[in-house]
mmCIF file as Biopython writes it, N, C-alpha, C and O atoms, coordinates in Angstrom:
data_model
#
loop_
_atom_site.group_PDB
_atom_site.id
_atom_site.type_symbol
_atom_site.label_atom_id
_atom_site.label_alt_id
_atom_site.label_comp_id
_atom_site.label_asym_id
_atom_site.label_entity_id
_atom_site.label_seq_id
_atom_site.pdbx_PDB_ins_code
_atom_site.Cartn_x
_atom_site.Cartn_y
_atom_site.Cartn_z
_atom_site.occupancy
_atom_site.B_iso_or_equiv
_atom_site.auth_seq_id
_atom_site.auth_asym_id
_atom_site.pdbx_PDB_model_num
ATOM 1   N N  . MET A ? 1  ? -55.832 -33.951 101.739 1.0 0.0 1  A 1 
ATOM 2   C CA . MET A ? 1  ? -55.056 -33.198 102.673 1.0 0.0 1  A 1 
ATOM 3   C C  . MET A ? 1  ? -55.937 -32.247 103.460 1.0 0.0 1  A 1 
ATOM 4   O O  . MET A ? 1  ? -56.670 -31.508 102.802 1.0 0.0 1  A 1 
ATOM 5   N N  . VAL A ? 2  ? -55.961 -32.169 104.758 1.0 0.0 2  A 1 
ATOM 6   C CA . VAL A ? 2  ? -56.721 -31.156 105.520 1.0 0.0 2  A 1 
ATOM 7   C C  . VAL A ? 2  ? -55.986 -29.946 105.717 1.0 0.0 2  A 1 
ATOM 8   O O  . VAL A ? 2  ? -54.876 -29.972 106.247 1.0 0.0 2  A 1 
ATOM 9   N N  . ARG A ? 3  ? -56.578 -28.783 105.289 1.0 0.0 3  A 1 
ATOM 10  C CA . ARG A ? 3  ? -56.023 -27.602 105.535 1.0 0.0 3  A 1 
ATOM 11  C C  . ARG A ? 3  ? -56.233 -27.022 106.941 1.0 0.0 3  A 1 
ATOM 12  O O  . ARG A ? 3  ? -57.350 -27.143 107.444 1.0 0.0 3  A 1 
ATOM 13  N N  . PRO A ? 4  ? -55.327 -26.450 107.566 1.0 0.0 4  A 1 
ATOM 14  C CA . PRO A ? 4  ? -55.544 -26.025 108.876 1.0 0.0 4  A 1 
ATOM 15  C C  . PRO A ? 4  ? -56.451 -24.744 108.838 1.0 0.0 4  A 1 
ATOM 16  O O  . PRO A ? 4  ? -56.418 -23.967 107.884 1.0 0.0 4  A 1 
ATOM 17  N N  . ALA A ? 5  ? -57.251 -24.573 109.913 1.0 0.0 5  A 1 
ATOM 18  C CA . ALA A ? 5  ? -58.175 -23.487 110.038 1.0 0.0 5  A 1 
ATOM 19  C C  . ALA A ? 5  ? -57.475 -22.189 109.962 1.0 0.0 5  A 1 
ATOM 20  O O  . ALA A ? 5  ? -56.429 -22.065 110.598 1.0 0.0 5  A 1 
ATOM 21  N N  . ALA A ? 6  ? -57.946 -21.173 109.235 1.0 0.0 6  A 1 
ATOM 22  C CA . ALA A ? 6  ? -57.267 -19.875 109.219 1.0 0.0 6  A 1 
ATOM 23  C C  . ALA A ? 6  ? -58.411 -18.899 109.860 1.0 0.0 6  A 1 
ATOM 24  O O  . ALA A ? 6  ? -59.619 -19.131 109.802 1.0 0.0 6  A 1 
ATOM 25  N N  . GLY A ? 7  ? -57.885 -17.912 110.401 1.0 0.0 7  A 1 
ATOM 26  C CA . GLY A ? 7  ? -58.758 -16.913 111.096 1.0 0.0 7  A 1 
ATOM 27  C C  . GLY A ? 7  ? -58.137 -15.670 111.419 1.0 0.0 7  A 1 
ATOM 28  O O  . GLY A ? 7  ? -57.060 -15.343 110.920 1.0 0.0 7  A 1 
ATOM 29  N N  . GLU A ? 8  ? -58.764 -14.964 112.229 1.0 0.0 8  A 1 
ATOM 30  C CA . GLU A ? 8  ? -58.298 -13.686 112.699 1.0 0.0 8  A 1 
ATOM 31  C C  . GLU A ? 8  ? -58.552 -13.425 114.107 1.0 0.0 8  A 1 
ATOM 32  O O  . GLU A ? 8  ? -59.686 -13.627 114.543 1.0 0.0 8  A 1 
ATOM 33  N N  . LEU A ? 9  ? -57.655 -13.014 114.845 1.0 0.0 9  A 1 
ATOM 34  C CA . LEU A ? 9  ? -57.826 -12.655 116.294 1.0 0.0 9  A 1 
ATOM 35  C C  . LEU A ? 9  ? -58.392 -11.324 116.513 1.0 0.0 9  A 1 
ATOM 36  O O  . LEU A ? 9  ? -57.861 -10.373 115.939 1.0 0.0 9  A 1 
ATOM 37  N N  . ARG A ? 10 ? -59.444 -11.130 117.303 1.0 0.0 10 A 1 
ATOM 38  C CA . ARG A ? 10 ? -60.175 -9.995  117.483 1.0 0.0 10 A 1 
ATOM 39  C C  . ARG A ? 10 ? -60.357 -9.602  118.979 1.0 0.0 10 A 1 
ATOM 40  O O  . ARG A ? 10 ? -60.333 -10.479 119.842 1.0 0.0 10 A 1 
ATOM 41  N N  . ILE A ? 11 ? -60.538 -8.295  119.291 1.0 0.0 11 A 1 
ATOM 42  C CA . ILE A ? 11 ? -60.764 -7.914  120.564 1.0 0.0 11 A 1 
ATOM 43  C C  . ILE A ? 11 ? -62.107 -7.111  120.713 1.0 0.0 11 A 1 
ATOM 44  O O  . ILE A ? 11 ? -62.392 -6.223  119.910 1.0 0.0 11 A 1 
ATOM 45  N N  . ASP A ? 12 ? -62.922 -7.449  121.763 1.0 0.0 12 A 1 
ATOM 46  C CA . ASP A ? 12 ? -64.003 -6.604  121.944 1.0 0.0 12 A 1 
ATOM 47  C C  . ASP A ? 12 ? -63.535 -5.668  123.028 1.0 0.0 12 A 1 
ATOM 48  O O  . ASP A ? 12 ? -63.379 -6.004  124.202 1.0 0.0 12 A 1 
ATOM 49  N N  . SER A ? 13 ? -63.313 -4.405  122.512 1.0 0.0 13 A 1 
ATOM 50  C CA . SER A ? 13 ? -62.643 -3.437  123.310 1.0 0.0 13 A 1 
ATOM 51  C C  . SER A ? 13 ? -63.568 -2.954  124.532 1.0 0.0 13 A 1 
ATOM 52  O O  . SER A ? 13 ? -63.084 -2.438  125.539 1.0 0.0 13 A 1 
ATOM 53  N N  . THR A ? 14 ? -64.859 -3.157  124.360 1.0 0.0 14 A 1 
ATOM 54  C CA . THR A ? 14 ? -65.793 -2.796  125.435 1.0 0.0 14 A 1 
ATOM 55  C C  . THR A ? 14 ? -65.643 -3.714  126.651 1.0 0.0 14 A 1 
ATOM 56  O O  . THR A ? 14 ? -66.032 -3.337  127.756 1.0 0.0 14 A 1 
ATOM 57  N N  . ARG A ? 15 ? -65.038 -5.013  126.447 1.0 0.0 15 A 1 
ATOM 58  C CA . ARG A ? 15 ? -64.946 -5.942  127.557 1.0 0.0 15 A 1 
ATOM 59  C C  . ARG A ? 15 ? -63.459 -5.989  128.165 1.0 0.0 15 A 1 
ATOM 60  O O  . ARG A ? 15 ? -63.149 -6.532  129.226 1.0 0.0 15 A 1 
ATOM 61  N N  . CYS A ? 16 ? -62.707 -5.398  127.391 1.0 0.0 16 A 1 
ATOM 62  C CA . CYS A ? 16 ? -61.164 -5.523  127.902 1.0 0.0 16 A 1 
ATOM 63  C C  . CYS A ? 16 ? -61.012 -4.619  129.192 1.0 0.0 16 A 1 
ATOM 64  O O  . CYS A ? 16 ? -61.363 -3.439  129.179 1.0 0.0 16 A 1 
ATOM 65  N N  . ASP A ? 17 ? -60.485 -5.214  130.272 1.0 0.0 17 A 1 
ATOM 66  C CA . ASP A ? 17 ? -60.170 -4.546  131.462 1.0 0.0 17 A 1 
ATOM 67  C C  . ASP A ? 17 ? -58.735 -4.149  131.580 1.0 0.0 17 A 1 
ATOM 68  O O  . ASP A ? 17 ? -58.418 -3.511  132.584 1.0 0.0 17 A 1 
ATOM 69  N N  . GLY A ? 18 ? -57.803 -4.447  130.669 1.0 0.0 18 A 1 
ATOM 70  C CA . GLY A ? 18 ? -56.381 -4.048  130.712 1.0 0.0 18 A 1 
ATOM 71  C C  . GLY A ? 18 ? -55.547 -4.947  131.666 1.0 0.0 18 A 1 
ATOM 72  O O  . GLY A ? 18 ? -54.641 -4.449  132.334 1.0 0.0 18 A 1 
ATOM 73  N N  . HIS A ? 19 ? -55.829 -6.176  131.728 1.0 0.0 19 A 1 
ATOM 74  C CA . HIS A ? 19 ? -55.093 -7.157  132.619 1.0 0.0 19 A 1 
ATOM 75  C C  . HIS A ? 19 ? -53.809 -7.300  131.974 1.0 0.0 19 A 1 
ATOM 76  O O  . HIS A ? 19 ? -52.800 -7.275  132.678 1.0 0.0 19 A 1 
ATOM 77  N N  . GLY A ? 20 ? -53.715 -7.452  130.683 1.0 0.0 20 A 1 
ATOM 78  C CA . GLY A ? 20 ? -52.367 -7.664  129.952 1.0 0.0 20 A 1 
ATOM 79  C C  . GLY A ? 20 ? -52.047 -9.111  129.850 1.0 0.0 20 A 1 
ATOM 80  O O  . GLY A ? 20 ? -51.067 -9.423  129.174 1.0 0.0 20 A 1 
ATOM 81  N N  . ILE A ? 21 ? -52.774 -10.069 130.458 1.0 0.0 21 A 1 
ATOM 82  C CA . ILE A ? 21 ? -52.326 -11.467 130.323 1.0 0.0 21 A 1 
ATOM 83  C C  . ILE A ? 21 ? -52.265 -12.005 128.930 1.0 0.0 21 A 1 
ATOM 84  O O  . ILE A ? 21 ? -51.458 -12.883 128.623 1.0 0.0 21 A 1 
ATOM 85  N N  . CYS A ? 22 ? -53.166 -11.450 128.033 1.0 0.0 22 A 1 
ATOM 86  C CA . CYS A ? 22 ? -53.095 -11.870 126.668 1.0 0.0 22 A 1 
ATOM 87  C C  . CYS A ? 22 ? -51.770 -11.443 125.961 1.0 0.0 22 A 1 
ATOM 88  O O  . CYS A ? 22 ? -51.169 -12.172 125.172 1.0 0.0 22 A 1 
ATOM 89  N N  . VAL A ? 23 ? -51.394 -10.251 126.304 1.0 0.0 23 A 1 
ATOM 90  C CA . VAL A ? 23 ? -50.066 -9.747  125.762 1.0 0.0 23 A 1 
ATOM 91  C C  . VAL A ? 23 ? -48.923 -10.488 126.086 1.0 0.0 23 A 1 
ATOM 92  O O  . VAL A ? 23 ? -48.039 -10.744 125.269 1.0 0.0 23 A 1 
ATOM 93  N N  . LEU A ? 24 ? -48.919 -10.870 127.361 1.0 0.0 24 A 1 
ATOM 94  C CA . LEU A ? 24 ? -47.839 -11.727 127.966 1.0 0.0 24 A 1 
ATOM 95  C C  . LEU A ? 24 ? -47.798 -13.120 127.287 1.0 0.0 24 A 1 
ATOM 96  O O  . LEU A ? 24 ? -46.733 -13.718 127.127 1.0 0.0 24 A 1 
ATOM 97  N N  . THR A ? 25 ? -48.963 -13.601 126.904 1.0 0.0 25 A 1 
ATOM 98  C CA . THR A ? 25 ? -49.163 -15.013 126.360 1.0 0.0 25 A 1 
ATOM 99  C C  . THR A ? 25 ? -48.917 -14.993 124.908 1.0 0.0 25 A 1 
ATOM 100 O O  . THR A ? 25 ? -48.527 -16.040 124.390 1.0 0.0 25 A 1 
ATOM 101 N N  . CYS A ? 26 ? -49.092 -13.945 124.179 1.0 0.0 26 A 1 
ATOM 102 C CA . CYS A ? 26 ? -49.087 -13.802 122.691 1.0 0.0 26 A 1 
ATOM 103 C C  . CYS A ? 26 ? -48.491 -12.469 122.224 1.0 0.0 26 A 1 
ATOM 104 O O  . CYS A ? 26 ? -49.171 -11.716 121.527 1.0 0.0 26 A 1 
ATOM 105 N N  . PRO A ? 27 ? -47.323 -12.178 122.563 1.0 0.0 27 A 1 
ATOM 106 C CA . PRO A ? 27 ? -46.787 -10.803 122.146 1.0 0.0 27 A 1 
ATOM 107 C C  . PRO A ? 27 ? -46.643 -10.488 120.730 1.0 0.0 27 A 1 
ATOM 108 O O  . PRO A ? 27 ? -46.681 -9.343  120.278 1.0 0.0 27 A 1 
ATOM 109 N N  . GLU A ? 28 ? -46.454 -11.681 119.966 1.0 0.0 28 A 1 
ATOM 110 C CA . GLU A ? 28 ? -46.331 -11.541 118.555 1.0 0.0 28 A 1 
ATOM 111 C C  . GLU A ? 28 ? -47.631 -10.896 117.883 1.0 0.0 28 A 1 
ATOM 112 O O  . GLU A ? 28 ? -47.552 -10.179 116.886 1.0 0.0 28 A 1 
ATOM 113 N N  . LEU A ? 29 ? -48.722 -11.187 118.458 1.0 0.0 29 A 1 
ATOM 114 C CA . LEU A ? 29 ? -50.035 -10.820 117.807 1.0 0.0 29 A 1 
ATOM 115 C C  . LEU A ? 29 ? -50.765 -9.615  118.638 1.0 0.0 29 A 1 
ATOM 116 O O  . LEU A ? 29 ? -51.596 -8.924  118.048 1.0 0.0 29 A 1 
ATOM 117 N N  . LEU A ? 30 ? -50.468 -9.378  119.944 1.0 0.0 30 A 1 
ATOM 118 C CA . LEU A ? 30 ? -50.991 -8.410  120.670 1.0 0.0 30 A 1 
ATOM 119 C C  . LEU A ? 30 ? -50.041 -7.409  121.283 1.0 0.0 30 A 1 
ATOM 120 O O  . LEU A ? 30 ? -48.851 -7.665  121.461 1.0 0.0 30 A 1 
ATOM 121 N N  . ALA A ? 31 ? -50.602 -6.277  121.595 1.0 0.0 31 A 1 
ATOM 122 C CA . ALA A ? 31 ? -49.714 -5.281  122.277 1.0 0.0 31 A 1 
ATOM 123 C C  . ALA A ? 31 ? -50.533 -4.422  123.156 1.0 0.0 31 A 1 
ATOM 124 O O  . ALA A ? 31 ? -51.757 -4.490  123.043 1.0 0.0 31 A 1 
ATOM 125 N N  . LEU A ? 32 ? -50.016 -3.641  123.995 1.0 0.0 32 A 1 
ATOM 126 C CA . LEU A ? 32 ? -50.790 -2.674  124.799 1.0 0.0 32 A 1 
ATOM 127 C C  . LEU A ? 32 ? -50.706 -1.347  124.369 1.0 0.0 32 A 1 
ATOM 128 O O  . LEU A ? 32 ? -49.661 -0.842  123.959 1.0 0.0 32 A 1 
ATOM 129 N N  . ASP A ? 33 ? -51.897 -0.705  124.462 1.0 0.0 33 A 1 
ATOM 130 C CA . ASP A ? 33 ? -51.881 0.629   123.879 1.0 0.0 33 A 1 
ATOM 131 C C  . ASP A ? 33 ? -51.509 1.683   125.073 1.0 0.0 33 A 1 
ATOM 132 O O  . ASP A ? 33 ? -51.282 1.212   126.187 1.0 0.0 33 A 1 
ATOM 133 N N  . GLN A ? 34 ? -51.447 2.955   124.892 1.0 0.0 34 A 1 
ATOM 134 C CA . GLN A ? 34 ? -50.919 3.767   125.763 1.0 0.0 34 A 1 
ATOM 135 C C  . GLN A ? 34 ? -51.675 3.796   127.093 1.0 0.0 34 A 1 
ATOM 136 O O  . GLN A ? 34 ? -51.087 4.220   128.088 1.0 0.0 34 A 1 
ATOM 137 N N  . TRP A ? 35 ? -52.852 3.402   127.167 1.0 0.0 35 A 1 
ATOM 138 C CA . TRP A ? 35 ? -53.665 3.345   128.422 1.0 0.0 35 A 1 
ATOM 139 C C  . TRP A ? 35 ? -53.657 2.040   129.095 1.0 0.0 35 A 1 
ATOM 140 O O  . TRP A ? 35 ? -54.238 1.887   130.169 1.0 0.0 35 A 1 
ATOM 141 N N  . GLY A ? 36 ? -52.969 1.018   128.459 1.0 0.0 36 A 1 
ATOM 142 C CA . GLY A ? 36 ? -52.698 -0.343  129.096 1.0 0.0 36 A 1 
ATOM 143 C C  . GLY A ? 36 ? -53.678 -1.352  128.568 1.0 0.0 36 A 1 
ATOM 144 O O  . GLY A ? 36 ? -53.657 -2.483  129.054 1.0 0.0 36 A 1 
ATOM 145 N N  . TYR A ? 37 ? -54.552 -1.045  127.600 1.0 0.0 37 A 1 
ATOM 146 C CA . TYR A ? 37 ? -55.507 -2.037  127.019 1.0 0.0 37 A 1 
ATOM 147 C C  . TYR A ? 37 ? -54.858 -2.678  125.797 1.0 0.0 37 A 1 
ATOM 148 O O  . TYR A ? 37 ? -53.985 -2.132  125.123 1.0 0.0 37 A 1 
ATOM 149 N N  . ALA A ? 38 ? -55.395 -3.948  125.565 1.0 0.0 38 A 1 
ATOM 150 C CA . ALA A ? 38 ? -54.906 -4.803  124.435 1.0 0.0 38 A 1 
ATOM 151 C C  . ALA A ? 38 ? -55.284 -4.207  123.218 1.0 0.0 38 A 1 
ATOM 152 O O  . ALA A ? 38 ? -56.345 -3.589  123.124 1.0 0.0 38 A 1 
ATOM 153 N N  . THR A ? 39 ? -54.421 -4.356  122.180 1.0 0.0 39 A 1 
ATOM 154 C CA . THR A ? 39 ? -54.705 -4.122  120.830 1.0 0.0 39 A 1 
ATOM 155 C C  . THR A ? 39 ? -54.040 -5.212  119.987 1.0 0.0 39 A 1 
ATOM 156 O O  . THR A ? 39 ? -53.060 -5.858  120.359 1.0 0.0 39 A 1 
ATOM 157 N N  . VAL A ? 40 ? -54.665 -5.354  118.819 1.0 0.0 40 A 1 
ATOM 158 C CA . VAL A ? 40 ? -54.157 -6.433  117.930 1.0 0.0 40 A 1 
ATOM 159 C C  . VAL A ? 40 ? -53.036 -5.911  117.071 1.0 0.0 40 A 1 
ATOM 160 O O  . VAL A ? 40 ? -53.309 -4.955  116.346 1.0 0.0 40 A 1 
ATOM 161 N N  . ARG A ? 41 ? -51.879 -6.373  117.048 1.0 0.0 41 A 1 
ATOM 162 C CA . ARG A ? 41 ? -50.779 -6.114  116.157 1.0 0.0 41 A 1 
ATOM 163 C C  . ARG A ? 41 ? -51.046 -6.670  114.783 1.0 0.0 41 A 1 
ATOM 164 O O  . ARG A ? 41 ? -51.069 -5.996  113.754 1.0 0.0 41 A 1 
ATOM 165 N N  . SER A ? 42 ? -51.246 -7.971  114.870 1.0 0.0 42 A 1 
ATOM 166 C CA . SER A ? 42 ? -51.465 -8.652  113.582 1.0 0.0 42 A 1 
ATOM 167 C C  . SER A ? 42 ? -52.479 -9.895  113.948 1.0 0.0 42 A 1 
ATOM 168 O O  . SER A ? 42 ? -52.171 -10.863 114.643 1.0 0.0 42 A 1 
ATOM 169 N N  . GLY A ? 43 ? -53.559 -9.696  113.426 1.0 0.0 43 A 1 
ATOM 170 C CA . GLY A ? 43 ? -54.591 -10.795 113.813 1.0 0.0 43 A 1 
ATOM 171 C C  . GLY A ? 43 ? -54.697 -11.870 112.865 1.0 0.0 43 A 1 
ATOM 172 O O  . GLY A ? 43 ? -55.532 -12.747 113.086 1.0 0.0 43 A 1 
ATOM 173 N N  . LYS A ? 44 ? -53.946 -11.933 111.805 1.0 0.0 44 A 1 
ATOM 174 C CA . LYS A ? 44 ? -53.957 -13.036 110.932 1.0 0.0 44 A 1 
ATOM 175 C C  . LYS A ? 44 ? -53.368 -14.204 111.600 1.0 0.0 44 A 1 
ATOM 176 O O  . LYS A ? 44 ? -52.274 -14.172 112.164 1.0 0.0 44 A 1 
ATOM 177 N N  . LEU A ? 45 ? -54.220 -15.365 111.509 1.0 0.0 45 A 1 
ATOM 178 C CA . LEU A ? 45 ? -53.910 -16.643 112.014 1.0 0.0 45 A 1 
ATOM 179 C C  . LEU A ? 45 ? -53.695 -17.652 110.976 1.0 0.0 45 A 1 
ATOM 180 O O  . LEU A ? 45 ? -54.524 -18.558 110.887 1.0 0.0 45 A 1 
ATOM 181 N N  . ASP A ? 46 ? -52.564 -17.615 110.073 1.0 0.0 46 A 1 
ATOM 182 C CA . ASP A ? 46 ? -52.456 -18.352 109.053 1.0 0.0 46 A 1 
ATOM 183 C C  . ASP A ? 46 ? -51.539 -19.661 109.083 1.0 0.0 46 A 1 
ATOM 184 O O  . ASP A ? 46 ? -51.339 -20.455 108.164 1.0 0.0 46 A 1 
ATOM 185 N N  . SER A ? 47 ? -51.072 -19.673 110.289 1.0 0.0 47 A 1 
ATOM 186 C CA . SER A ? 47 ? -50.238 -20.929 110.638 1.0 0.0 47 A 1 
ATOM 187 C C  . SER A ? 47 ? -50.738 -21.648 111.888 1.0 0.0 47 A 1 
ATOM 188 O O  . SER A ? 47 ? -51.345 -20.998 112.739 1.0 0.0 47 A 1 
ATOM 189 N N  . PRO A ? 48 ? -50.520 -22.926 112.042 1.0 0.0 48 A 1 
ATOM 190 C CA . PRO A ? 48 ? -50.857 -23.688 113.134 1.0 0.0 48 A 1 
ATOM 191 C C  . PRO A ? 48 ? -50.326 -23.112 114.453 1.0 0.0 48 A 1 
ATOM 192 O O  . PRO A ? 48 ? -51.029 -23.072 115.463 1.0 0.0 48 A 1 
ATOM 193 N N  . LYS A ? 49 ? -49.048 -22.663 114.410 1.0 0.0 49 A 1 
ATOM 194 C CA . LYS A ? 49 ? -48.453 -22.057 115.615 1.0 0.0 49 A 1 
ATOM 195 C C  . LYS A ? 49 ? -49.204 -20.841 116.137 1.0 0.0 49 A 1 
ATOM 196 O O  . LYS A ? 49 ? -49.497 -20.689 117.323 1.0 0.0 49 A 1 
ATOM 197 N N  . ALA A ? 50 ? -49.522 -19.896 115.055 1.0 0.0 50 A 1 
ATOM 198 C CA . ALA A ? 50 ? -50.167 -18.683 115.475 1.0 0.0 50 A 1 
ATOM 199 C C  . ALA A ? 50 ? -51.699 -19.028 115.923 1.0 0.0 50 A 1 
ATOM 200 O O  . ALA A ? 50 ? -52.230 -18.322 116.780 1.0 0.0 50 A 1 
ATOM 201 N N  . MET A ? 51 ? -52.292 -19.951 115.426 1.0 0.0 51 A 1 
ATOM 202 C CA . MET A ? 51 ? -53.624 -20.314 115.968 1.0 0.0 51 A 1 
ATOM 203 C C  . MET A ? 51 ? -53.529 -20.873 117.329 1.0 0.0 51 A 1 
ATOM 204 O O  . MET A ? 51 ? -54.365 -20.547 118.171 1.0 0.0 51 A 1 
ATOM 205 N N  . ARG A ? 52 ? -52.573 -21.690 117.606 1.0 0.0 52 A 1 
ATOM 206 C CA . ARG A ? 52 ? -52.347 -22.226 118.975 1.0 0.0 52 A 1 
ATOM 207 C C  . ARG A ? 52 ? -52.083 -21.095 119.961 1.0 0.0 52 A 1 
ATOM 208 O O  . ARG A ? 52 ? -52.654 -21.074 121.052 1.0 0.0 52 A 1 
ATOM 209 N N  . ARG A ? 53 ? -51.339 -20.286 119.635 1.0 0.0 53 A 1 
ATOM 210 C CA . ARG A ? 53 ? -50.972 -19.064 120.611 1.0 0.0 53 A 1 
ATOM 211 C C  . ARG A ? 53 ? -52.150 -18.277 120.759 1.0 0.0 53 A 1 
ATOM 212 O O  . ARG A ? 53 ? -52.454 -17.934 121.901 1.0 0.0 53 A 1 
ATOM 213 N N  . ALA A ? 54 ? -52.911 -17.910 119.736 1.0 0.0 54 A 1 
ATOM 214 C CA . ALA A ? 54 ? -54.156 -17.180 119.900 1.0 0.0 54 A 1 
ATOM 215 C C  . ALA A ? 54 ? -55.135 -17.788 120.708 1.0 0.0 54 A 1 
ATOM 216 O O  . ALA A ? 54 ? -55.799 -17.121 121.501 1.0 0.0 54 A 1 
ATOM 217 N N  . ARG A ? 55 ? -55.290 -19.114 120.556 1.0 0.0 55 A 1 
ATOM 218 C CA . ARG A ? 55 ? -56.224 -19.889 121.307 1.0 0.0 55 A 1 
ATOM 219 C C  . ARG A ? 55 ? -55.874 -19.807 122.798 1.0 0.0 55 A 1 
ATOM 220 O O  . ARG A ? 55 ? -56.726 -19.672 123.676 1.0 0.0 55 A 1 
ATOM 221 N N  . ARG A ? 56 ? -54.531 -19.901 123.021 1.0 0.0 56 A 1 
ATOM 222 C CA . ARG A ? 56 ? -54.232 -19.852 124.484 1.0 0.0 56 A 1 
ATOM 223 C C  . ARG A ? 56 ? -54.375 -18.415 125.029 1.0 0.0 56 A 1 
ATOM 224 O O  . ARG A ? 56 ? -54.704 -18.252 126.204 1.0 0.0 56 A 1 
ATOM 225 N N  . ALA A ? 57 ? -54.144 -17.399 124.235 1.0 0.0 57 A 1 
ATOM 226 C CA . ALA A ? 57 ? -54.415 -16.045 124.776 1.0 0.0 57 A 1 
ATOM 227 C C  . ALA A ? 57 ? -56.080 -15.802 125.004 1.0 0.0 57 A 1 
ATOM 228 O O  . ALA A ? 57 ? -56.495 -15.139 125.955 1.0 0.0 57 A 1 
ATOM 229 N N  . VAL A ? 58 ? -56.862 -16.350 124.127 1.0 0.0 58 A 1 
ATOM 230 C CA . VAL A ? 58 ? -58.273 -16.261 124.284 1.0 0.0 58 A 1 
ATOM 231 C C  . VAL A ? 58 ? -58.637 -16.965 125.550 1.0 0.0 58 A 1 
ATOM 232 O O  . VAL A ? 58 ? -59.432 -16.425 126.319 1.0 0.0 58 A 1 
ATOM 233 N N  . ALA A ? 59 ? -58.083 -18.205 125.840 1.0 0.0 59 A 1 
ATOM 234 C CA . ALA A ? 59 ? -58.403 -18.887 127.040 1.0 0.0 59 A 1 
ATOM 235 C C  . ALA A ? 59 ? -58.120 -18.159 128.236 1.0 0.0 59 A 1 
ATOM 236 O O  . ALA A ? 59 ? -58.910 -18.140 129.180 1.0 0.0 59 A 1 
ATOM 237 N N  . ARG A ? 60 ? -56.928 -17.504 128.236 1.0 0.0 60 A 1 
ATOM 238 C CA . ARG A ? 60 ? -56.426 -16.844 129.439 1.0 0.0 60 A 1 
ATOM 239 C C  . ARG A ? 60 ? -56.937 -15.456 129.853 1.0 0.0 60 A 1 
ATOM 240 O O  . ARG A ? 60 ? -56.659 -14.925 130.928 1.0 0.0 60 A 1 
ATOM 241 N N  . CYS A ? 61 ? -57.728 -14.906 128.875 1.0 0.0 61 A 1 
ATOM 242 C CA . CYS A ? 61 ? -58.268 -13.625 129.146 1.0 0.0 61 A 1 
ATOM 243 C C  . CYS A ? 61 ? -59.387 -13.642 130.148 1.0 0.0 61 A 1 
ATOM 244 O O  . CYS A ? 61 ? -60.433 -14.248 129.919 1.0 0.0 61 A 1 
ATOM 245 N N  . PRO A ? 62 ? -59.153 -12.929 131.337 1.0 0.0 62 A 1 
ATOM 246 C CA . PRO A ? 62 ? -60.126 -13.005 132.414 1.0 0.0 62 A 1 
ATOM 247 C C  . PRO A ? 62 ? -61.358 -12.265 132.080 1.0 0.0 62 A 1 
ATOM 248 O O  . PRO A ? 62 ? -62.389 -12.602 132.663 1.0 0.0 62 A 1 
ATOM 249 N N  . ALA A ? 63 ? -61.395 -11.290 131.208 1.0 0.0 63 A 1 
ATOM 250 C CA . ALA A ? 63 ? -62.606 -10.538 130.798 1.0 0.0 63 A 1 
ATOM 251 C C  . ALA A ? 63 ? -63.318 -11.157 129.669 1.0 0.0 63 A 1 
ATOM 252 O O  . ALA A ? 63 ? -64.395 -10.709 129.275 1.0 0.0 63 A 1 
ATOM 253 N N  . ARG A ? 64 ? -62.728 -12.204 129.127 1.0 0.0 64 A 1 
ATOM 254 C CA . ARG A ? 64 ? -63.300 -12.862 127.885 1.0 0.0 64 A 1 
ATOM 255 C C  . ARG A ? 64 ? -63.504 -11.747 126.781 1.0 0.0 64 A 1 
ATOM 256 O O  . ARG A ? 64 ? -64.585 -11.659 126.200 1.0 0.0 64 A 1 
ATOM 257 N N  . ALA A ? 65 ? -62.509 -10.943 126.515 1.0 0.0 65 A 1 
ATOM 258 C CA . ALA A ? 65 ? -62.589 -9.799  125.601 1.0 0.0 65 A 1 
ATOM 259 C C  . ALA A ? 65 ? -62.016 -10.309 124.116 1.0 0.0 65 A 1 
ATOM 260 O O  . ALA A ? 65 ? -62.293 -9.694  123.087 1.0 0.0 65 A 1 
ATOM 261 N N  . LEU A ? 66 ? -61.232 -11.437 124.132 1.0 0.0 66 A 1 
ATOM 262 C CA . LEU A ? 66 ? -60.664 -11.889 122.876 1.0 0.0 66 A 1 
ATOM 263 C C  . LEU A ? 66 ? -61.398 -13.015 122.284 1.0 0.0 66 A 1 
ATOM 264 O O  . LEU A ? 66 ? -61.914 -13.883 122.988 1.0 0.0 66 A 1 
ATOM 265 N N  . PHE A ? 67 ? -61.455 -13.015 120.973 1.0 0.0 67 A 1 
ATOM 266 C CA . PHE A ? 67 ? -62.163 -14.102 120.311 1.0 0.0 67 A 1 
ATOM 267 C C  . PHE A ? 67 ? -61.574 -14.444 118.856 1.0 0.0 67 A 1 
ATOM 268 O O  . PHE A ? 67 ? -60.937 -13.561 118.283 1.0 0.0 67 A 1 
ATOM 269 N N  . ILE A ? 68 ? -61.719 -15.418 118.372 1.0 0.0 68 A 1 
ATOM 270 C CA . ILE A ? 68 ? -61.103 -15.777 116.936 1.0 0.0 68 A 1 
ATOM 271 C C  . ILE A ? 68 ? -62.290 -15.936 116.096 1.0 0.0 68 A 1 
ATOM 272 O O  . ILE A ? 68 ? -63.278 -16.617 116.372 1.0 0.0 68 A 1 
ATOM 273 N N  . GLU A ? 69 ? -62.083 -15.205 114.992 1.0 0.0 69 A 1 
ATOM 274 C CA . GLU A ? 69 ? -63.058 -15.196 113.880 1.0 0.0 69 A 1 
ATOM 275 C C  . GLU A ? 69 ? -62.539 -16.045 112.804 1.0 0.0 69 A 1 
ATOM 276 O O  . GLU A ? 69 ? -61.580 -15.688 112.120 1.0 0.0 69 A 1 
ATOM 277 N N  . LEU A ? 70 ? -63.189 -17.234 112.627 1.0 0.0 70 A 1 
ATOM 278 C CA . LEU A ? 70 ? -62.661 -18.185 111.495 1.0 0.0 70 A 1 
ATOM 279 C C  . LEU A ? 70 ? -63.058 -17.625 110.192 1.0 0.0 70 A 1 
ATOM 280 O O  . LEU A ? 70 ? -64.098 -16.990 110.017 1.0 0.0 70 A 1 
ATOM 281 N N  . ALA A ? 71 ? -62.059 -17.926 109.156 1.0 0.0 71 A 1 
ATOM 282 C CA . ALA A ? 71 ? -62.322 -17.590 107.681 1.0 0.0 71 A 1 
ATOM 283 C C  . ALA A ? 71 ? -63.237 -18.512 107.188 1.0 0.0 71 A 1 
ATOM 284 O O  . ALA A ? 71 ? -63.267 -19.681 107.573 1.0 0.0 71 A 1 
ATOM 285 N N  . GLN A ? 72 ? -64.080 -17.983 106.251 1.0 0.0 72 A 1 
ATOM 286 C CA . GLN A ? 72 ? -65.031 -18.847 105.661 1.0 0.0 72 A 1 
ATOM 287 C C  . GLN A ? 72 ? -64.463 -19.557 104.419 1.0 0.0 72 A 1 
ATOM 288 O O  . GLN A ? 72 ? -65.163 -20.347 103.785 1.0 0.0 72 A 1 
#
């Protein structure tokens, strides 16, 4: 049986420009702070659905500030 990849969603805050597209794409994992920049609510990607949503948010980030760190 193949175990789905687990990981964690991370933000490089120095690259985030505050577009908010990631939060619209994945509101269960991300939120905006008081200045309009993305923050991680819960970065744990322990289900296939969470991983798919996180990958979609990473792909849509125009600043390329999001990334997924896979568990070892």
